[in-house]
N, C-alpha and C positions, 0 to 999 in steps of 0.2 A: 360359613362356607369353607374356610380351611379345615375346620373339624370334619365336615361332612366329606370333603376330598381325601383326608387321611382315614376315615372309616372306609371309604370306598376302595382305597388301596388294600386296606387290610382284608378286604373280602378274598382277594387272590391268595392272600397268606393263609387263610382258613381253609380254603379250597386245597392248598398244597398240603396242610396238616392231615386233611382227610385221606389225600393220596398216600402219603407218607405212612398213615397208620395202616392202610391197607397193604402196604408192603411189609411191615413190620410185624403184622399178625401171623405171618408165615414163619416167622423166626422166633418168636417169644413165646414164653408160656400163657396159656389161657388167663390165669390170673393176672398177668402184666396187661395183657390186652383190654381186660376189663377197667383196671386202673387207667390205662391210657384214653380208654374210651370215655371215662368220667371226666378225665381232664379236659378233654376235646370239647364236651359238651359244656363244661363249667366255661370255657373260654367263649364258646359260641353264644351262652347266655349273657355272660358279660358284655360282649360285642353288640348284641342286641339290645342291651339295656343301655349302653352308650349311644347308640343309634336314636333309641327312643328319647333320651335326655337332649341331645343335641337338636334333634327335630322339635321338641318341646320348647327349648331355649330359643329356637330360631324363630317359632312362632310368637313367642312373648315379645321379643325385639321386633319383628313386623308389625304386631299390635301396637305397640308402644310408638313406633314412627308412625304409623297410621293415625293414632291418636294425636300425635302432635301435628299432623298435617291438618286434620279436621278441625283441632283447637284453633290453629292459625287462620283457617278459612272462617269459622264461627266468628272468630274475633275480628277479622277484616269486615265481615256482613255486619256485625253489631256497630262498629265504628262507623261504616259507611251510612248506617240507618240514624245513628245518632246526629251525624253532620246534616243529614236531608231533614230530620226533624226539627233541628235549630233553625235550618233555613226557611222551613215551613211556618214556624212560629213567628219569624220575624218579618214575613211577607205581608205586605199590605193588599188585602183582597178588596174586589170591587163589590163589597157587602156592607152592611150597616155595621157600625162599632157594637152595637148589642149583639149582632150576629157572630162577629169576630170573638166576642167574649166568650159566647157560648160553645162555639168551635173549639177554643182554646180549653175552656174547663170541661168540655164533654167529649168531643171527637179525638182530640189529642190525648186525653188521659185514658180513654179505651185503647188507643193503639199503643200506649206506653205500657198499660197493663198486659196487653197481649205480647209485647216484646220483653216483659219482665220474666216471662218463662225461659225465653232464650238466654237472658241474662243469668238466670239461675243455673241452667244447664252447662254453660260456659264456666261458671264458677266450680260446679262440682267436676267437671272434666279437667279443669286447671288444678285444683286440689289433689286428684289422683296422680295427676302427672308430676307434680311436685314432689309427691311422696316417692316416685320410681325414677326420679331425675337425678343428675349431678347438681351440685351447688350452683354452678353457673347457669344451666338451663332453669333450675327451680328458680333462682332469682330473676331470669328474664320472664318466666311464666308469671310469677308473683307481680311484676312490674306491669305486664300487661293488663292483670285482673285490676291493679290498683288504678290504671288510666282510664279503664272502663268505669269503674266506680265513681271517678272524678267527672268524668264528662257526663254520666248519668245524673249526678248531682247538679251539674252546670245546666242541664237541660231543664231540671225543674226550677232552678234559678232564674234561667231565662223566660220561662212561661210565667212564673210568678211577677217577675219585672214587666213583662209585655202586658199581663193582664192589669196590673196597677197602673201602668201608662194609658191604656185604653180607657179605663175607668176615668181616669183624671182628664182625658180628654173629651169623654162623653159629658162629665161633670161642667167642662166648660161650654160645651155646646147647649147643655141645659141652660146653665146661668146666662149665656148669651140671648137664648130665647126668652127667658124671664125678663131680663133688663129690656130687651129690644119690645117686648109687649108692655111693658109700663111706659117706655120712652114714647111709644107710638100713641098710647092714650093720653099722655102729657103733651106731645107735640100738636095732637089733634085739638087739644084744648086752648093752648098758647096760641096755635095758628087762627084758631076761631077768635079768641079774645082780639088779637092784633088786626085781624081783618076788619073788626067792627068799626064804623066811623065816630069820631068822636063827637059827641052831641051834647050841647050845653042847654040844660033846662033854663038857665037864666045867664046872662052874661054880666057877671060881677066876679070879683077876686075870689070869693069864697067857692065859686063854681068851679073856677079856674084851677085852684090849689087842690080840689078834690080830685079832677080828672088827672092833674100831674101826679097825686098820690097814686093814684089806681096805676098810671105807667111805671112809676117806681116801683111798685109791688111786683109789677110783670117783669121788671128788670131783675129785681133781685130773685124771683122766682127762677128767671133764666140762669142767672149766675150761680145759683145753689145746684142747679142741674149739670152745670157744666163738668164736675168730677165725674158724675154718671155717665155722661156721655163719652168722656175721655176713657173710661173704663170699657165701654163697648167698643170702641176704636181699638184699643190694646189687646182685648180678647180676638177681634176679627183679625187682628195681624199675627197673634199666636197661632190661630186655627189656620191661616193661609200659608203657614210654613210647617204646618203638621200634615205630614203625609196620610195620617189615618183619617183627619177630619177632611182632607182634600184629597180622598182617594180616587176621585175622577174630576173631570172637567165640569159637568154638572155642579158638584158640591162647591168648588172652586167659585164658579160664576155666581152661585147663590150667595157666597159669603162675601164676594166684591160687589154685588148689587146692593146687598144689604147696608155696606159701608158707604157706597156712593149716595144712596138714598138718605141715610142718615146725614151724611155730612152735608148735601144740598139743603136738606131741610134745617139743619142746625144754622147754618151760614145765613139762611134767609130770615 
């Protein structure tokens, strides 16, 4: 801007030179007039060249400043999106665990692939700015790009950890269903055996010992299943404190009812 102002001031000086040339042509030889004319034209060309170079340099600076502004805006947008994505990944949705896993592995990855183009454009813009910037500004740009790379990798780590955790929870639920199915079958058999009245074919010591042995077998069977029942209680407790397994009241109630039902039948 200072150079533009200076060149604008020189416009008046060039006009004065033209006026002086007109006055001198009446007092000097024609050969000298030609020399003077060439010198003034040369000065005018130099002035025009300087004006063009200043205008070009000004446009380069404005473009660079504009690129820096655009770079900062794009960087902020990408950072905001990364934070939003991390929050989305960590949210507990009111859908099944299988649907959550599919959503993470499909929908989230599709969105990441779309924004990877924005990340690439930001990297290219940053690299161009680094080449044209001072060491301090270049270091600032490089730091921003490195932070984006770190946050990008962190997002993938969060998704990986989230999927792993959901799969573990799903495995717990499947294990609970399997164990409960086996326990229900076993409990039904034991309850049926215990509900049968003790009938003696003959009233002698051998018959009594036979019936006593049968009751002891049942007792041992019950004792052998105590670890399995405790395991089911532990799994239920883990799932009740897992926000993914208990994403809503219905799922929590289901697990609690399962626990109460098992506890009642086991105590009986």
